[in-house]
C-alpha positions, 0 to 999 in steps of 0.5 A, spaced: 401 826 642 394 827 644 391 823 650 385 819 649 379 817 653 378 810 653 372 806 656 372 799 657 365 796 658 364 790 653 366 783 655 367 784 662 363 786 669 367 792 670 367 799 667 373 803 667 375 809 665 382 811 663 386 816 660 392 814 656 398 816 652 397 811 647 392 806 648 395 801 644 401 800 649 395 800 654 392 795 651 399 791 651 400 792 658 393 790 661 391 785 656 393 779 662 389 783 667 383 784 662 383 776 661 383 774 668 377 778 669 370 773 670 365 775 665 357 774 667 355 780 662 351 777 656 351 780 650 346 779 645 347 774 639 349 778 633 352 784 637 358 787 633 363 790 635 368 796 632 376 794 635 381 800 633 387 795 636 392 792 632 391 787 639 386 784 635 390 780 631 392 776 637 385 775 639 383 771 633 386 765 630 388 764 622 381 762 620 378 768 624 376 764 630 376 768 637 381 765 642 381 764 649 377 769 653 374 771 646 371 765 645 365 765 641 367 771 638 368 771 631 371 776 625 366 779 621 370 777 615 365 773 611 367 766 614 365 762 618 357 764 617 359 771 619 357 777 615 362 780 611 364 787 613 370 788 610 371 795 607 364 797 608 360 802 612 354 801 617 348 804 616 342 804 622 336 800 620 330 803 617 323 800 618 319 806 618 321 808 612 317 803 606 321 806 600 328 806 605 334 802 602 336 800 609 329 797 612 332 789 613 338 787 616 343 784 611 341 790 605 347 792 602 349 797 596 354 802 594 360 803 590 367 805 592 367 809 585 362 811 580 362 814 573 356 818 572 351 817 566 347 822 563 341 822 567 345 823 573 349 829 571 346 836 572 341 839 567 345 843 562 343 846 556 349 848 551 348 854 545 352 856 540 350 862 535 355 866 531 355 871 524 359 873 519 361 880 519 357 885 514 361 885 507 358 892 505 354 894 499 356 891 493 355 890 485 357 885 480 359 886 473 358 881 467 357 880 460 351 880 457 350 876 449 346 881 444 345 878 437 349 874 433 349 878 426 356 881 424 360 881 431 366 877 432 365 874 440 366 866 439 360 864 443 356 857 443 352 855 437 345 859 436 346 863 442 345 870 439 337 873 438 337 870 431 338 863 433 336 861 426 343 863 423 348 857 425 353 863 427 357 862 433 359 869 433 355 875 437 356 882 441 357 883 448 355 888 453 357 889 459 353 890 465 352 891 472 348 888 477 344 892 481 347 894 488 345 889 494 345 891 501 349 889 507 347 882 509 350 877 514 350 869 515 347 865 521 352 860 523 349 854 527 354 849 531 354 843 536 360 843 541 365 837 542 365 832 547 369 833 553 371 829 559 375 823 561 369 818 563 373 816 569 370 813 575 370 819 581 371 817 589 364 816 592 366 815 599 366 820 606 373 821 610 374 814 613 378 811 618 379 803 618 378 799 624 375 792 625 369 788 627 367 783 631 361 779 631 359 775 638 355 769 636 354 766 643 358 759 643 364 757 639 363 753 633 
């Protein structure tokens, strides 16, 4: 197991440097000695400390109020008028940047997960162009009606040259169109939508610790 370097300097007047194989074990063994020390170091009201010890559960009552030597301290869980730092990262105040999201105490924001909007996605262009292959030169055969006298091909009435004669029989001659050159056809299409529109992780790697705040007096 890795060794930890622990400096205790918060609510007591001493500064103790220790190396322990197990910080939790040290805190359990030395909790009485730590509690018996007299503190004359006054921390500013509103001081927030981070605690990475499971022992913290025994320092506060069920309402988040500090017990014994932790009197005047409260868990930062939104109760007792405290700020709610549960599941929160903290950032430094930035009063020099007028457009900063961190210019005032108590400002908050951010999301655990987000779904990107169209405006938030990278700019991109999708184009699709296709064409048929050349089909080669070709000609088309067709029958041409000529005149309506003394012929045996049945056609609609008055379709012959001599249309004044109500005879629906005509002659027809086979003809062929001029040969067409090779040609291609351009096809324009659109791609279909893809993606599941699911939220994505929006947090850096994290480690859970507890926050406690000094209000200066027990309320």
